[in-house]
N, C-alpha and C positions, 0 to 999 in steps of 0.2 A: 504494500500500500504506500503510494507516494503522497506528496503534498502538492495541492494545486497552487497556482501562482498567488492567489489572493487570500482566501479566508478559510479553507477547509481541506480535509484529506481527500485524496483521489483514489478510488478503488479501481484496480486494473480491470479492463473490460472482460478478460477471459475468466477472472475469478468471479466477477458478478454474473457471468453467464452460467457458471456452475451452480450458483445459488438459484438462478431462475429455473434451471432444469430440475433442481431438487423440488421446486414447487409443483412441477408436473408429476414427479414421483409421489409427492404428498397427496395429490388428488387421487392417485391410484390406491392409496392406503385408506381412503375415507370409506367407511362401511355404508354410509348413506348414499354414496354414488352407486348406481346400478352396476352389477357385477361385470357384464360385458364391456361397459364403458371403462371400468377400472383396468380391465385387460388391455383395452385400447390405449389408455394412458401409459401403461407399461411399455407398449410398443413404441409410442411416441417418444418416451424418455430414451429408449435404447437407440432409436433412429437419430434423434437429436445428438446423442453422444457420439455415434459413428461419424456424423458429418463434422462435428466439432473437432474430433481428432484428425479427420481427414484434411481439414483446412486450417483451423486455428492452431492446434498443437503442432501440426506440421510446420507452420510458419515460424512459431516460436523456436522449434527445434533447429530450423535452418539458421536462424539468427544466433542461437546459442553455439552453433558449430563454427561460426565465422571466425577466421583466424587473423583478419586484418587488424592493425593497430587502431585505425580510425574508428572502428566499431566495437572496441573492447568493452567499453562501459555498457553498450546496448546488449552485447553478447552475454555479459554477466547477469544483466537484468532479465533477459529472456530465459537463461538457465534457471534463475530463481523462480520465475513464474512457472516453468515446467515442473519444478520440484513441488511447488505449492499445489499445482493441479493434480499431480500424482497422489499427494497425500489426501486431498479432498476426494478424489475419485475412489481411492482405497476405502474411505469411510462410507461413501455412498454405495459402493458395490455390496456391502453387507446389508444395507437398508433395502437395496433392490432385491436381493435374494430373499430377504424376509418377506417382502411384499409379494413376490412370486409364490412363496410357500403359503402365505395367507390366502391368496387368490385361489390356489389349487384346493385348499381346504374348503373354501366357500363354494367352489364348483361341485365338490363332492356333496356338500350339504344340499345342493340343488340337483342331485342325482346325475351329475355330469362328471365323468371320470377320464383323466388323461392317464393312459396306461403305457407301460414300456413293453419291449419285446419279450421280456422274461415273465410278464404278468398276463400275457395273452393265453386264453384257453384254446382247446382244439378247434372249436368252431371258428373262433376269431383268426387263428393261424391259417385255416383253410381260406377264409375270406382274404386275408392279407396276401397270401401267395397268388391268388387269382387276381387281386388288384395289381400286384407287381407285374404279373405277366401281361395284363391288359393295358396298364397306364404308364408303367415306369421302364419296363424292359427295353433296352436299346438306348436309353438316355444316359446310362452310366457306363463309362469305360475307364477302368482303373489305370493309373500311371504308376510304374514302379519307381520308388524313391531312388533306387540305385541307378536309374536311367537318366535322371535329371540332376543338374547342378544347382539350379535355383528355380523359383516359381514365378518367373517373369511374366508368363503368359496367363496367369490366373488373375481373375478379377476379385476385388474385395467386396463385391456385391453378393458373392456366394457364401454358402456355408459348406464346410468340407468334412469328410470322414477320413481319418487316418486309420489304416487297417494293419494289424499284425496277424499274419497268416502262418499257420503251422503245417508242416508236411514231414514225412519220414524219408530219410535218405535210404539208399540201397542197403546200408548196414543196419537200418532200423533205428537210427538216432533221429531225434527231433531237430528240425532246421526251420528257420523263420525267414519269411520275405515280408517286405514292407511296401505298402502302396497307399495311394490317396486318390480321392475323386471328389468332384463337387456334386452336391445333391441337386436334383432337377426341380428346384423350388419354383422357378419361373414357369415351367411347363406343367407341373403337377400340383403346385401349392405346398405349403409346409405342413398342413394338418390333413389327416385322413379320418373321415367319419366312419367308424365301424358300425355294424348293425346294432340297433338298440336291443336290449334284452331285459326282461322283467321290469319294465318301466325305467330302466337306466340307460343313459347315453354314454357312448364310449368314443374317445378320440385318441389318435396316436400320431406323434410326430413322424414325419416322413423319414427322419433319421432311424427310428426304430423299425419302421416298415422295411427299410433296406437292411437293417441288421438281421431281421428275420430271414432275409432272402440272400444273405452273403454267399451261400453255396451256389446259388444261381448266378450271382455276379461273377464269381471266379470259376465257373464251370469249366472242367477240362484241365485244370491246373494241378489236380491231385492233392489239394489241401484237405486236412482232416478237422481243423478247427480254426475259429477266427475270433478276434476281439477288435472292436471298432470304437473310435473316440472322435468327437467333433472338435473342430478348431475353426477359427476365423482370424482374419487379419485386416488391418486398415492401412490403406496406402496414403502416401503424401499426395494430395490432389493439386495444390497450387499455392503460390506465395500470396499471402494477403496480410499486408501490414498497413493499417490505416487508422490505428486506434489511439494514437497519442501524439504528443508534441515532439517526439523523437523522429517523426516520419522522414525528415530530410536525410539523416544518416542511414535510416533503415531502408530507404529506397535505394541507396547505393549498395547496401548489403544484398537487397533483393535482386538487383541487377547482376551482381557478381555471382549469385547463387542460383540464377534463373533455371538452369537445367541440372543443377548438381544432385538434387535428391528427388526430383519430381517422379512420382510413380513408385518409389521404394516403400516397402512395408515399414510402419513405425509403431504399430500396436498389434500384439499377438495375444489372443485369449484361447485357452485350451482346457479340455476336460481334465480336471485335477487327477483323475484316475489313469490317465495315459501313462503307460510304462516308460521308464527312463530311456530305454534304447530307441523306442519309437519317437519320443519327444526330441531327443538329440538330433535325429535325422531331419525332422521337420524344421526345427529352429535353424539348423545349418543351411538349409536351402532357402530360408527367408532372408538370410544375411542381415540380421538385426544388429543395430548399433548399440552402444552403451547407454545412450539417452532414450532409446526406444522402450516402450512399455511391454513387458511380458507378464501376463496375469493368469493365475489359475482361475478356472471357472467351474461351473457345474456341468451336468451332463449335456445341457442344451445351450447353444449359442445363437447369435443373430435373433435376439428377442424383438427386433423391429417387426418380425413376421407376426407378432401378436396383434398387429393392427389389422390382420386379415384372419383373425380367429373365426372358426365356424359360427354361424348365426343360429339362434334358437328362437322358436316362436313365443316363448314365455315373455310377456310384456314387462314383467317385473325386472328383467335382466338388462333392459336398455332404457335410455331416456325416452319419455313420451314424445311422440312426433310433434314437431312444430313446423307447420306448413307455411311457406313464405306467403306474405299477404300481397295480393294484387291491389294496388291503390286505385280506388275509383276515380280519384282526381287525375290519374294517368292512364285511365282505361276508357273504353267506349269508342264510338265511331268518329268523334271529333278529332281534328288534327292535333297531335301531341306537340308538334313544333309550334303551332299557333298558341297553344296553352302556355308553353314556356315563354313565348314572347309576351304574353299578358302578365305573367308572374313567375318569379323564380320557383323552381321545384327541387325536391331532394329525394334521394333514396337512401335508406340505411339497410344494406344487405347484411346477412341473409334474412332479416326480419321482413323486409320488402323484397318482392320478386325482382330478380335481375332482368326478367323478361321486359320490364318497362324500358330499360336501357337498350335492349335489343330492338324494341319497337322504334325507338328514336332513330337507330341506324337504318332499319327497314324503311321507315318513312322518308328519311333523307335519301336513301338509295332510289326511291321511286318517284319522289315529288318533282314535278316540273319546275318548281320554284327554287330548287337547290342546284347550285352550280358547282360546288366543290366540297370535299370532305378531307380533313386532315386529322390524323390520330397517331398517338404514340402507343406502342404495344410492347410490354416488357415480358409478359408470359402469355402463352396461348394454349387454349384447350386443344386436345388432340383432334376433336371434331368441332372446330370453332364456328359458332353461329356468327360471331363478330366478323371473322374473315369472310364468311360466305356473303354477308351483307355488303361488305366492301367490294368484293368481286362483282356482285350484282350492280352496285353503283357505277363501277367503271364500265361495265357492259351497257349501262343505260346512258352513257355519255358524260357522266360526272368526272370532274378532274379530281382524282383520288391520290392522296399522298399518305404513305404509311411509314412511320419510323419504327423499325424493329431492332430491339437490342439483342444482338447475337451473343452477347456475353452474359446473358441471364443464366446464372449457374444452374446446371442440371436440366435446362430447357433449351440448350443450344441446338440440338438436333431437330426438335419440333419446330422451333422458330425458323430454322433454315428451310425446312420443307415447305412451310407456309409462305415464306418469302418468295420461293420459286413459283408457287401457284399464283400469288398476287402479281408478280411481274408478267407471267404469261397472260393474265387478264388485262394487262395494260395499266396496272397501278404503278405509280412512281414509288419505289421502295428505297428508303434511306437506311443504311445499316449503322445507325448510331454515329458516334463521334469518336475519333481516335483519342485515347487518353481520358475520355469522359463517358461514363455510363449514362445512358438516357433512362432515368428512373421515374420521370414525371409521367402522370396519367392524365392526359388532356385530349379533348376532341374539339375540333372547330368545324362548324357547318356554315359554308358560305351561301347566302341567299341572294337570289336575283332581285327580289323586292323585299323591303323591310329589313329589320336588323338581323345580323348574323346571330348564331347560337353557339354556345360553348358548354362543354361538360368538363368539370374538373373533379377527379376522384382521389381518394386516399389510398386506393388499392387497384389491382390489375383489372383490366377489362377482360375477365376470364370467368366463364360460366362455372367452372369447378370451384375456383377460389370464392366466388360469390355465394356458394352454398356452405362454405366452412369458415370464412373470414368475415369479421365485422368491419365493414367499410362504408364510407359516405360518398355519395355522388351529388354534386351541385350542378343543376341545369339552369342556365341563365342566358338572357339576351341583353344584359347590361352592357351598353356600348363600351364603357371604360374598361370593363374586364375582358369582353370578347375581343376587342381590338388587340389587347396585349397578349391574349392567348394565341392569336394569329402570329404575333411577332415572336412568340416562343419558337415557332417552326422556322422562322427566318434565322433565329439565333442558333438553332440546331444545325442548319445548313451552313452557317458561317459563325461558328462558336466563338471566334476570337474578335468579332466586331463588337464595338461598344454600343450596346442597346440599353437604354435606360428604361426600367420598368417602374412606373409610378404606383400602380395598383398592386401588381403581383410581386411576390417575393420569389426570386428566381436564383438558384445556385447554378454555378459557382460565382455568379456576378455579385449580387448584393444581399442575398438572403441572410447570411450570418450577421452582417452589420445591422440590418434592419431589425432582426430579433434582439440583438444587443441594445439597440436604441429603444425598443419597446420595454425591455427590462429596466434600462436606465430611467425611462420616464416614470415607471412605477416607483423607483427609489426616490426620485425628486418629488413626486406627488405625496409620498408618505411623509417626507420631511416638511412639506408645505401643508400638511393636514388634510389632504384631499384623499378620496377613496383610492386604495392601492392594494391590489392582489393579483396573483397569477394562478390560473388553473389550466392544467394541460393534461392531455391524454396522448401518449406516444408509445412507440415500441421500445426505443432505446435512447439513453442520454449518456454519451461518453466523451463528447467534445470537451477538452479541458477548459477552454475559455467560457463555454456556456455553463459548465459546472461551476466554475469560479464565480461567474456573475449571478447565478442563482443563490449561491452562498451569500454573496454581497447583499442581494435583495432581502434575503431572510434576516440577516443581521441588522439591516436597516429598518426592520419591522414590517416588511411586506409579507402578507400571508401567502405562502407558496404551497399549493396543494396539487400533487401530481398523481396520475395513474400511469405507471410504467410497466409494461409487460415483461420486457427482457433485460438486456444489459443496462445497468445503472451504476455510474461511478460516484454518485453522491453517497456520503456516509452521514447518517443523521442520528445515530444512537447516543452521541455524547454532546449534542448541541445544547447551548444554554436554554433554560426554561422559557425565556422571553423570545426565543427564536422559533418561528412557526414554519417548519419545513417538513412536510409529511408526504410519504409516498406509498401508494397502494398498488400491489401487483395482483392481477386477476387471472386465474386459470379456470376455464369453464368449458362447456361443450363446444363453443365456437372459439376460434383463435382471435383474440383481440388485436385489431390491426389498424383501426382508424387513428389519424393524427389530427387533433383538435387543440387549438391554442386560444386562450381567453385572457385578456388583459383589462383591468378595471379602467385604465385610461382616464383617471380623475373623475369618473362618473359617466363618461361617454364610452361605454364598454366596446372593446374591439374583439372580434371573433374571426379566426382564420382556420381553414382546413387545407390539407395538402398531402403530398407524398413523402415529405422529408422527416426523418428522425434527426435528433441532435447528435450526430456522429460526424467525425471528420470526413468520412467518405461521402456522406450526404451533403454536407455543407461546402466541401472544398473540391470533391472529385467526381461529382455527378451533376447531371442536369435535373433539377427538381423544381417543382412549382407548388407554391402555397398561395391560396387565394383568400381575400377578405370576404366575409359573409355580410351582406348589407340588408337583405330582405328580413324584416322583423320576425316573421314566422319561422323561417329556416334558422335564423340566428337563435331563436328560443329553443328549437329542437337540438341544435348542436350543444347548447348549454346544458340541456337536459341529459344528454348522453354522458357528459363529463360529470355532472352532479350525481347521477346514478352510480357511476363508477366509484366516486369518492364516498358513497354511502353503502357500498357492498361489503357487508361483514360476513356474508355467507361464503363467498368465494375469494375474498380478498385476503392478502397476506402483507404484513408490514415489510417494506423494502427499506432497510436501514443500513445496509453495508456489512452486516454481521453474518448473514447467512442463516440466522435463526428462523426466519420466515414465520414469525408468530402471527396469530389471527389478527386481522384488521379490526380496529375499534373506531367508532365515531359517535358524535352526539345524537344524530338523528338517523339511525340506520334504516335501510329498507327491510321489509319483512321477508323478501326473497332475494335471490341473487340478482344483480343488475341486468343480466341477460333475460331472465324470466320476466323481470319487472318491465323492461322495455318492450318485450313481445306483448305482454298484456296491455300496456299503454297503447301500442300501435293498433292492436285489435279494437280497443275502445274508440280510438280516434277514427279508425276506418268505418266502424259502425255509425259513428256520428256523421262523418262525411257522406257516406252512402245514403243515410236517412235524409239529409238536407240537400243532397245533390250538389255537393261542392266540387265544381269543375275548374 
């Protein structure tokens, strides 16, 4: 933990991330959370951890290994962070294993049993052998460890079985051969549902299905017995250093190490029962370094697969369904574009249906009054309705421009495929900006008559995300905003031209300075006896300057109330009693994703929404857009979202920099979690709008 420049301690981003992921694990431990949802949280926790090691720990390891004199201080700091992460992860592993054990017990209490290969009875073994023959046979081809020097060609997406096979020599002595193979999880799934029996349901990991059928796997090789043990590893994915004030020297290190360790294993987890002779052979071929993580685990690895655990019809085991609300004010035969011209509109997905945004695109694609469409796309669904509407627009003679970010991590392939289809349809495709990720979420619709229209979102224009992430979309025809949204596209095409945005906050141009000015104004107003407070809902706060300025505001007496889902570098547990800086972190059925910023502004409250978190990458190295909200109705709704988050004692945890993640408390708590409360509110609002025909 370092010291920020001004007034308070600074918690390293990667440490704070571990504390966040523990909140996910805590959700999996809540008995009041439906059982299958708890299992899903275990999968999310594990998947998060895999990605964290693949990117963040890999980056810190690279810096720690740097041998240059210029980066000696940074190397030592990175090595210290890696050590801290190892200790924290070691503690959390035990908690995770305890959570898995408790979940398995709860499954049994509900007559659902996960059985191993040694627990299967005769009927089940017969089913398993038939299942293997029909579904799995041919997908598994063992590789002898004696035949390979390293595992370069294996992906860390898979789970592996290492096998020790026994045979007899011509003299009658026992001899052993060692092999490994990946399990065909992508083709066959991780879990096999066995036939129910006596009112009980049975599930088996594919690991154990294969264990039952090892004689078939090694048929013809003369083996008499087998033992098999799972293992997994995580590879170094890419260099990512953007988290602190040391970025200058770290960029030099990143450049020098660009290809040094990319793709090499850095974390290895194995079944603790794996015999030493087999373990040595596997580790040798992974070529692990002294800083890499080698961990004993249980019988099963790759717990991210728990996100695809078999479903069961018992309604008690899952969250009750919440169906997205189709807003009557955005539905019906009248033109939606004309309604947006008459008054600003908003969506809060997934509570509101994303179909309303799709309808905006469909109408724009077919309207004779629309001349052009411009949109930024960061992530795209595999069968994207958004892209289909844009292709139709181009075929209908509209001038369509699409900015696709090809470097959206883990979506590069999908984005590339869609970009080709767009270009074939005559769409002008811009592949981001060199050196600057385009992370903004904006749409501009050019009209032949009347004002143009813009949509600014806090999240991706992605149907799948809109069912799982909470995001806000502002739809407006305000000329002062729409004009500048159009200019954002000019900026993207010519990013180093000096475009001054008066209304929008756009990074890397002026966003950071404008946010700092807004905080400074709150400090001045507090000193002058005027209303002063800051309320925010964001995903991450790690930018050192923003962290420092929030401390300064709190010390000046400004009430600072934040809802921060993930990384947070603020440490609040030892602030003086007269310093009001409180942070709530919410984990619930939906991923909290919207970014909303509220400033008292001396009584003339200012509200903003947009795509940017307060991290160096968002403020300095990405093109982001934050928009002021002027419409009184929409403004009130954005404030409600933040207020509900700050009153959520059901799902909230205190984020104070200690990692304790204690239950959130407040003066006027909601009776339910904020997500449930918002859904109920939107239902009531919709009933009222439908009753009075509010169009």
